[in-house]
KEPA-99114 format. One record per residue (C-alpha): residue number from 1; chain; x, y, z. Coordinates in nm, 3 decimals. Each point is the difference from the previous one (the first is absolute). Layout:
BEGIN
    nr   kette         x         y         z
   NUM       A         X         Y         Z
...
// end
This chain:
BEGIN
    nr   kette         x         y         z
     1       A     0.000     0.000     0.000
     2       A     0.104     0.360    -0.056
     3       A    -0.105     0.307     0.193
     4       A    -0.050     0.323    -0.191
     5       A     0.181     0.309     0.137
     6       A    -0.037     0.254    -0.279
     7       A    -0.347     0.049    -0.149
     8       A    -0.066    -0.229    -0.294
     9       A    -0.279     0.050    -0.248
    10       A    -0.256    -0.277     0.044
    11       A    -0.331    -0.109    -0.145
    12       A    -0.307    -0.189     0.117
    13       A    -0.191    -0.189    -0.267
    14       A    -0.343    -0.142     0.080
    15       A    -0.148    -0.313    -0.154
    16       A    -0.229     0.214    -0.215
    17       A     0.302     0.177    -0.151
    18       A    -0.026     0.324     0.201
    19       A     0.344     0.152     0.062
    20       A     0.102     0.220     0.297
    21       A     0.338     0.169     0.034
    22       A     0.195     0.066     0.317
    23       A     0.327    -0.064     0.183
    24       A     0.119    -0.329     0.143
    25       A     0.050    -0.019     0.379
    26       A     0.085    -0.279     0.240
    27       A     0.164    -0.325    -0.103
    28       A    -0.023    -0.144    -0.349
    29       A    -0.078    -0.374    -0.032
    30       A     0.255    -0.215    -0.185
    31       A    -0.213     0.003    -0.314
    32       A    -0.030     0.378     0.014
    33       A    -0.379    -0.033    -0.010
    34       A    -0.250     0.008     0.289
    35       A    -0.345    -0.135    -0.082
    36       A    -0.321    -0.068     0.190
    37       A    -0.365     0.091     0.034
    38       A    -0.021     0.379     0.033
    39       A    -0.238     0.135     0.268
    40       A    -0.042     0.339     0.163
    41       A    -0.018     0.096     0.367
    42       A    -0.169     0.324     0.108
    43       A     0.144     0.034     0.353
    44       A     0.166     0.334     0.076
    45       A     0.255    -0.147     0.241
    46       A     0.126    -0.337     0.117
    47       A     0.211    -0.078    -0.307
    48       A     0.240    -0.219     0.201
    49       A    -0.283    -0.210     0.142
    50       A    -0.150    -0.034    -0.347
    51       A     0.327    -0.102    -0.164
    52       A     0.065    -0.264     0.269
    53       A    -0.356    -0.140    -0.002
    54       A     0.028    -0.362    -0.128
    55       A    -0.343     0.035    -0.163
    56       A     0.170     0.185    -0.286
    57       A     0.192    -0.307    -0.114
    58       A    -0.010    -0.020    -0.379
    59       A    -0.103     0.364    -0.035
    60       A     0.157     0.334    -0.088
    61       A    -0.126     0.274     0.231
    62       A    -0.096     0.337    -0.144
    63       A    -0.027     0.276     0.261
    64       A    -0.262     0.257    -0.094
    65       A     0.130     0.240     0.266
    66       A     0.260     0.204    -0.192
    67       A     0.277     0.038     0.260
    68       A     0.147    -0.322     0.145
    69       A     0.290    -0.029     0.245
    70       A    -0.010     0.338     0.175
    71       A     0.002    -0.148     0.354
    72       A     0.242    -0.285    -0.067
    73       A    -0.023    -0.359     0.128
    74       A     0.086    -0.194     0.316
    75       A     0.016    -0.356     0.133
    76       A    -0.312     0.035     0.217
    77       A    -0.250     0.071    -0.278
    78       A     0.082    -0.305    -0.217
    79       A    -0.298    -0.235    -0.041
    80       A     0.202    -0.312    -0.091
    81       A     0.351    -0.136    -0.031
    82       A     0.048     0.174    -0.336
    83       A    -0.184     0.112    -0.312
    84       A    -0.180    -0.251    -0.219
    85       A    -0.127     0.247    -0.259
    86       A     0.152     0.015    -0.348
    87       A     0.071     0.373     0.010
    88       A    -0.133     0.349     0.069
    89       A    -0.118     0.286    -0.220
    90       A    -0.001     0.358     0.130
    91       A    -0.049     0.351    -0.129
    92       A     0.282     0.145     0.209
    93       A     0.244    -0.177     0.229
    94       A     0.123     0.231     0.276
    95       A     0.370     0.085     0.000
    96       A     0.002     0.067     0.374
    97       A    -0.165    -0.153     0.305
    98       A    -0.112     0.223     0.285
    99       A    -0.136    -0.181     0.306
   100       A     0.142    -0.078     0.344
   101       A    -0.090    -0.369    -0.046
   102       A     0.175    -0.033    -0.335
   103       A     0.292    -0.244    -0.017
   104       A     0.036    -0.036    -0.378
   105       A    -0.107     0.203    -0.301
   106       A    -0.235    -0.150    -0.256
   107       A     0.274    -0.046    -0.264
   108       A     0.214    -0.205     0.240
   109       A    -0.311    -0.187     0.116
   110       A    -0.085    -0.112    -0.354
   111       A     0.361    -0.105    -0.055
   112       A     0.016    -0.191     0.330
   113       A    -0.302    -0.206    -0.108
   114       A     0.128    -0.051    -0.354
   115       A    -0.313     0.170    -0.125
   116       A    -0.022     0.170    -0.341
   117       A    -0.199     0.315    -0.057
   118       A    -0.082     0.269    -0.251
   119       A    -0.058     0.367     0.088
   120       A    -0.096     0.314    -0.189
   121       A    -0.293    -0.189    -0.148
   122       A    -0.341     0.146    -0.082
   123       A    -0.170    -0.202     0.274
   124       A    -0.330     0.182    -0.054
   125       A    -0.018    -0.122    -0.359
   126       A     0.106    -0.352     0.105
   127       A    -0.261    -0.013     0.277
   128       A    -0.274     0.106    -0.241
   129       A     0.112    -0.269    -0.245
   130       A    -0.028    -0.270     0.269
   131       A    -0.328     0.140     0.134
   132       A    -0.157     0.001    -0.347
   133       A     0.143    -0.330    -0.126
   134       A     0.070    -0.199     0.315
   135       A     0.323    -0.119     0.158
   136       A     0.234    -0.130    -0.268
   137       A     0.356    -0.125    -0.030
   138       A     0.281     0.242    -0.068
   139       A     0.379     0.000    -0.024
   140       A     0.259     0.270     0.058
   141       A     0.374     0.047    -0.020
   142       A     0.278     0.244    -0.084
   143       A     0.030     0.079    -0.371
   144       A     0.354     0.137     0.028
   145       A     0.314    -0.090     0.191
   146       A     0.085    -0.340     0.159
   147       A    -0.259    -0.275    -0.049
   148       A    -0.190     0.225    -0.241
   149       A    -0.300    -0.152    -0.172
   150       A    -0.231     0.110    -0.280
   151       A    -0.369     0.092    -0.019
   152       A    -0.051    -0.306    -0.220
   153       A     0.150    -0.230     0.263
   154       A    -0.214     0.165     0.269
   155       A    -0.315    -0.050    -0.207
   156       A     0.086    -0.368    -0.045
   157       A     0.063    -0.040     0.374
   158       A    -0.331     0.167     0.083
   159       A    -0.186    -0.223    -0.247
   160       A     0.159    -0.313     0.150
   161       A    -0.063     0.099     0.364
   162       A    -0.272    -0.229     0.144
   163       A    -0.113     0.245     0.270
   164       A    -0.141    -0.143     0.323
   165       A    -0.277    -0.227    -0.128
   166       A     0.048    -0.375     0.050
   167       A     0.337     0.030     0.177
   168       A     0.068    -0.110     0.358
   169       A     0.172     0.313     0.132
   170       A    -0.071    -0.097     0.362
   171       A     0.273    -0.265    -0.018
   172       A     0.254     0.275    -0.079
   173       A    -0.081     0.218     0.302
   174       A    -0.106    -0.230     0.286
   175       A     0.233    -0.063     0.292
   176       A     0.225    -0.306    -0.056
   177       A    -0.049    -0.114     0.361
   178       A    -0.227     0.072     0.295
   179       A     0.085     0.275     0.247
   180       A    -0.161     0.160     0.307
   181       A    -0.100     0.353     0.097
   182       A    -0.006     0.022     0.382
   183       A    -0.282     0.152     0.201
   184       A    -0.111     0.034     0.362
   185       A    -0.343    -0.147    -0.084
   186       A    -0.106    -0.358     0.071
   187       A    -0.182    -0.016    -0.335
   188       A     0.179    -0.180    -0.281
   189       A    -0.043     0.070    -0.371
   190       A     0.148    -0.196    -0.287
   191       A     0.047     0.232    -0.297
   192       A     0.029    -0.132    -0.354
   193       A     0.263     0.200    -0.184
   194       A    -0.119     0.050    -0.357
   195       A     0.208     0.320    -0.012
   196       A    -0.074     0.144     0.344
   197       A     0.094     0.359     0.075
   198       A     0.202     0.079     0.312
   199       A    -0.268     0.241     0.126
   200       A    -0.258    -0.281     0.005
   201       A     0.218    -0.212     0.226
   202       A     0.048     0.300     0.229
   203       A    -0.376     0.051     0.027
   204       A    -0.067    -0.367     0.074
   205       A     0.274    -0.006     0.265
   206       A    -0.182     0.267     0.198
   207       A    -0.252    -0.260     0.111
   208       A     0.147    -0.343    -0.083
   209       A     0.315    -0.205    -0.026
   210       A     0.051    -0.043    -0.373
   211       A     0.160    -0.293    -0.182
   212       A     0.048     0.075    -0.369
   213       A     0.005    -0.307    -0.225
   214       A     0.079    -0.055    -0.371
   215       A    -0.289     0.018    -0.248
   216       A    -0.002    -0.372    -0.073
   217       A    -0.030    -0.111     0.366
   218       A    -0.268    -0.275     0.027
   219       A    -0.308     0.065     0.213
   220       A     0.077    -0.297     0.224
   221       A     0.337     0.149     0.088
   222       A    -0.165     0.331     0.088
   223       A    -0.267    -0.165     0.217
   224       A     0.268    -0.199     0.179
   225       A     0.133     0.331     0.132
   226       A    -0.335     0.054     0.183
   227       A    -0.049     0.360    -0.116
   228       A    -0.279     0.222     0.130
   229       A    -0.029     0.144    -0.349
   230       A     0.141    -0.021    -0.351
   231       A     0.094     0.304    -0.205
   232       A     0.011     0.004    -0.382
   233       A     0.236     0.268    -0.124
   234       A     0.018     0.226    -0.300
   235       A     0.209    -0.104    -0.298
   236       A     0.056     0.039    -0.372
   237       A    -0.174    -0.120    -0.312
   238       A    -0.276    -0.237    -0.097
   239       A    -0.160    -0.202     0.286
   240       A    -0.083    -0.272    -0.251
   241       A     0.368    -0.093    -0.016
   242       A     0.023    -0.106     0.366
   243       A    -0.248    -0.290     0.031
   244       A     0.206    -0.140     0.287
   245       A    -0.097     0.305     0.205
   246       A    -0.369    -0.033    -0.087
   247       A     0.005    -0.369     0.098
   248       A     0.160     0.079     0.338
   249       A    -0.258     0.272     0.074
   250       A    -0.285    -0.240    -0.082
   251       A     0.134    -0.240     0.264
   252       A     0.037     0.280     0.255
   253       A    -0.349     0.147    -0.047
   254       A    -0.215    -0.066     0.306
   255       A     0.298    -0.130     0.198
   256       A     0.146     0.334     0.106
   257       A    -0.078     0.373    -0.044
   258       A     0.141     0.139    -0.326
   259       A     0.081     0.355    -0.111
   260       A     0.126     0.082    -0.349
   261       A     0.133     0.314    -0.168
   262       A     0.030     0.073    -0.374
   263       A     0.121    -0.325    -0.168
   264       A    -0.108    -0.175     0.321
   265       A    -0.350     0.138    -0.060
   266       A    -0.005    -0.135    -0.354
   267       A     0.128    -0.340     0.114
   268       A    -0.270    -0.021     0.270
   269       A    -0.254     0.082    -0.271
   270       A     0.126    -0.279    -0.225
   271       A     0.008    -0.243     0.293
   272       A    -0.377     0.038     0.044
   273       A    -0.062    -0.049    -0.372
   274       A     0.020     0.359    -0.120
   275       A     0.163     0.119    -0.319
   276       A     0.247     0.279    -0.066
   277       A     0.000     0.266    -0.272
   278       A     0.284     0.222    -0.117
   279       A    -0.068     0.372     0.022
   280       A     0.083     0.226    -0.296
   281       A     0.285     0.183     0.176
   282       A    -0.042    -0.104     0.362
   283       A    -0.006     0.205     0.319
   284       A     0.339     0.140     0.102
   285       A     0.002     0.296     0.236
   286       A    -0.073     0.138     0.345
   287       A    -0.329     0.185    -0.047
   288       A    -0.268    -0.253    -0.098
   289       A    -0.339     0.050     0.172
   290       A    -0.151    -0.321     0.138
   291       A    -0.332    -0.047     0.179
   292       A    -0.023    -0.243     0.291
   293       A    -0.345    -0.150    -0.058
   294       A    -0.012    -0.131     0.358
   295       A     0.018     0.349     0.152
   296       A    -0.089     0.233    -0.288
   297       A     0.325     0.191     0.050
   298       A     0.225     0.111    -0.287
   299       A     0.375    -0.028     0.035
   300       A     0.289     0.112    -0.219
   301       A     0.223    -0.296    -0.076
   302       A     0.334    -0.108    -0.140
   303       A    -0.022    -0.250    -0.285
   304       A     0.223    -0.202    -0.230
   305       A    -0.161    -0.270    -0.213
   306       A    -0.077    -0.086    -0.362
   307       A    -0.250    -0.280     0.071
   308       A    -0.332     0.001     0.187
   309       A    -0.273    -0.233     0.126
   310       A    -0.302    -0.047    -0.226
   311       A    -0.293     0.083     0.229
   312       A    -0.250    -0.220    -0.184
   313       A     0.225    -0.304     0.048
   314       A    -0.012     0.015     0.381
   315       A    -0.374     0.054     0.036
   316       A    -0.135    -0.229     0.273
   317       A     0.356    -0.080     0.112
   318       A     0.107     0.330     0.151
   319       A    -0.137     0.343     0.085
   320       A     0.162     0.301    -0.168
   321       A     0.118     0.222     0.287
   322       A     0.190     0.273    -0.186
   323       A    -0.051     0.172    -0.337
   324       A     0.226     0.233    -0.197
   325       A    -0.192     0.323    -0.056
   326       A     0.195     0.088    -0.316
   327       A    -0.103    -0.301    -0.206
   328       A    -0.206    -0.235     0.220
   329       A     0.270    -0.268     0.027
   330       A    -0.033    -0.246     0.289
   331       A     0.233     0.112     0.278
   332       A    -0.085    -0.249     0.272
   333       A    -0.192    -0.317     0.089
   334       A    -0.122    -0.195     0.302
   335       A    -0.027    -0.373    -0.065
   336       A    -0.339    -0.146     0.087
   337       A     0.021    -0.273     0.264
   338       A     0.368     0.045     0.084
   339       A     0.205     0.249     0.206
   340       A     0.179     0.138    -0.304
   341       A     0.012     0.345    -0.159
   342       A     0.224     0.196    -0.233
   343       A     0.049     0.337    -0.166
   344       A     0.145     0.100    -0.332
   345       A     0.158     0.324     0.125
   346       A     0.291     0.042     0.243
   347       A    -0.099     0.084     0.361
   348       A     0.367     0.016     0.103
   349       A     0.027     0.289    -0.252
   350       A     0.372     0.039    -0.050
   351       A    -0.017     0.241    -0.169
   352       A    -0.348     0.143     0.039
   353       A    -0.270     0.099     0.249
   354       A    -0.079    -0.204     0.310
   355       A    -0.379     0.003    -0.034
   356       A    -0.018    -0.379    -0.038
   357       A     0.224    -0.113     0.284
   358       A    -0.308    -0.095     0.202
   359       A    -0.004    -0.320    -0.208
   360       A     0.293    -0.135     0.202
   361       A    -0.212     0.053     0.312
   362       A    -0.282    -0.194    -0.169
   363       A     0.242    -0.288    -0.055
   364       A     0.108     0.005     0.364
   365       A    -0.363     0.017     0.115
   366       A    -0.088    -0.292    -0.228
   367       A     0.275    -0.215     0.149
   368       A    -0.107     0.084     0.355
   369       A    -0.366    -0.068    -0.081
   370       A     0.103    -0.333    -0.150
   371       A     0.129    -0.113     0.339
   372       A     0.352     0.142     0.017
   373       A     0.108     0.202     0.302
   374       A     0.192     0.322    -0.049
   375       A     0.221     0.164     0.263
// end
């Protein structure tokens, strides 16, 4: 790999042939070309948390906020052990970082993670293209200097990029072995790591001892740990590519309280016989309004997903508890006849508002009501 120091002219070519010009930043892959499914995120801050969110595996992140990197990065705000995205696209990458918490500027951060990027791009035009035509593959690289490529090669790479459909991306981000997050509570939660964010583990540890297990852990092995509850984490890609997770959840249903977030929500939906649809360009941002149908309250939520539960497919199997007020997408379910619920959005909200953090309390209450005793 090579890291660019001086600005190099670069280009992004989308699968439909659209070309965007900019400058290469970060670390160039050996081939000189970075490719993936291009999505956009509308959050105004939290770029480090977004870049280190494992749910972006297989994707190139476009930031709609024009100025990225002005407050730097640090070790505390990372949401995983690295970055699993394919690259970042920004309008302007800050030359300086100004914040008392900053330990590394954004340029060094991208380089430390071996992450390629392109700046100086017309992100408004790119966002409108994705919004109007749906998320699509793209490829970018430097078109001058070391490892230079050509627009023709970028177009070919974009055309050959499979995107995130039909690919098991969970296997690339899950923990290789189980680990524990200590807590003072007597409650015990086993958390399936499908790409779990650090902030989720921190929230769970406020009321339970947490044991995080790999995505392919059998249900029998989880039940043998005698958990008070099972958590299904967020993660990347198509839930249809992880049938082993769906099978485990089916065995766990009715045996122990279950709470799922994002991909965990979709997997719980499939476990009860529901089906999943892919959204045109997904929900990626920190300002999505969601209505809690159980209370009538509206909350502003953080979201990051390209797939969603088909409401008609879970009729008679689960109650819809949350609805996205922008487009009516199912944002949460309560399984009928089992202590299991899930939400599509992110109540840990890192980054984003904390309106939905009450859902962790609901999980704790559900475990206690199911017979567990909290401290």
